[in-house]
C-alpha positions as CSV (number, residue, x, y, z in Angstrom):
1,M,91.7,60.0,21.3
2,R,92.2,56.3,20.4
3,W,95.9,56.4,21.0
4,Q,95.5,58.0,24.4
5,I,93.1,55.3,25.5
6,A,95.5,52.6,24.1
7,T,98.5,54.2,25.8
8,V,96.7,54.5,29.2
9,R,95.6,50.9,28.9
10,A,99.1,49.7,28.0
11,V,100.7,51.6,30.9
12,A,98.1,50.2,33.3
13,V,98.7,46.6,32.1
14,L,102.5,47.1,32.4
15,A,102.2,48.6,35.8
16,A,100.0,45.8,37.0
17,A,102.4,43.2,35.6
18,F,105.5,44.7,37.3
19,L,103.5,45.2,40.5
20,M,102.5,41.5,40.5
21,A,106.1,40.5,39.9
22,A,107.2,42.7,42.8
23,C,104.5,41.2,45.1
24,A,105.5,37.6,44.1
25,T,109.2,38.5,44.8
26,A,108.2,40.1,48.2
27,I,106.2,37.1,49.3
28,D,109.1,34.8,48.3
29,A,111.5,37.0,50.3
30,V,109.3,37.1,53.3
31,V,109.1,33.3,53.3
32,R,112.9,32.9,52.9
33,F,113.8,35.5,55.5
34,D,116.4,34.1,58.0
35,G,117.4,37.3,59.9
36,T,120.5,38.1,57.8
37,C,121.2,40.3,54.8
38,G,124.1,40.1,52.4
39,G,126.6,37.3,52.1
40,L,125.8,36.8,48.4
41,I,129.5,36.2,47.8
42,P,130.7,34.7,51.2
43,F,134.4,35.3,50.6
44,L,133.9,39.0,50.2
45,A,131.5,39.8,53.0
46,A,129.7,37.8,55.6
47,A,126.0,38.1,56.1
48,Q,124.9,40.8,58.6
49,P,121.8,40.8,60.8
50,C,119.0,42.9,59.4
51,T,115.2,43.6,59.6
52,R,112.6,41.9,57.5
53,W,112.0,45.2,55.6
54,Q,115.6,45.6,54.8
55,Y,115.8,42.0,53.5
56,V,112.6,42.3,51.3
57,S,113.6,45.7,49.9
58,A,117.1,44.6,49.1
59,D,115.7,41.4,47.4
60,I,113.2,43.3,45.3
61,S,115.7,46.0,44.2
62,F,118.3,43.3,43.4
63,T,115.8,41.3,41.4
64,F,114.6,44.2,39.3
65,A,118.2,45.6,38.9
66,V,119.2,42.2,37.4
67,L,116.0,42.1,35.3
68,F,116.6,45.6,33.8
69,Q,120.3,45.3,33.5
70,E,120.6,41.8,31.9
71,Y,117.2,41.1,30.4
72,W,116.3,44.6,29.0
73,P,115.6,43.2,25.5
74,V,113.0,40.9,27.0
75,V,111.5,43.8,29.0
76,L,111.5,46.0,26.0
77,L,109.8,43.3,23.9
78,L,107.1,42.9,26.6
79,V,106.5,46.6,26.6
80,G,106.3,46.7,22.8
81,L,103.9,43.7,22.7
82,V,101.6,45.3,25.3
83,F,101.5,48.6,23.4
84,L,100.9,46.8,20.1
85,G,98.2,44.6,21.5
86,S,96.5,47.6,23.2
87,A,96.6,49.5,19.9
88,I,95.2,46.6,17.9
89,F,92.5,46.0,20.5
90,E,91.5,49.6,20.4
91,R,91.4,49.6,16.6
92,F,89.1,46.5,16.4
93,R,86.9,47.9,19.2
94,T,86.3,51.2,17.4
95,R,85.6,49.4,14.1
96,Q,82.9,47.2,15.9
97,D,81.4,50.3,17.4
98,A,81.1,52.0,14.0
99,E,79.3,49.1,12.4
């Protein structure tokens, strides 16, 4: 039962962390919206007109694709630390309840 509680807590913390990162990225994208999408590499393709939703969704998906493609060891370390911290917290909490 302890590991189930620790796992649920760790998944909730990780989901909240990634949701907060997505919200911060979305707010940044909404502020920077200029009516065009693309044009990341200007000599390959020019920027095309797009809606705000297309711009924000492309920005979030690009940001998380780069995060998971290039920085996966950091993401994996974050996941491991959260699970470890949750397990240690649950272990100390159950010891205090027993005393």
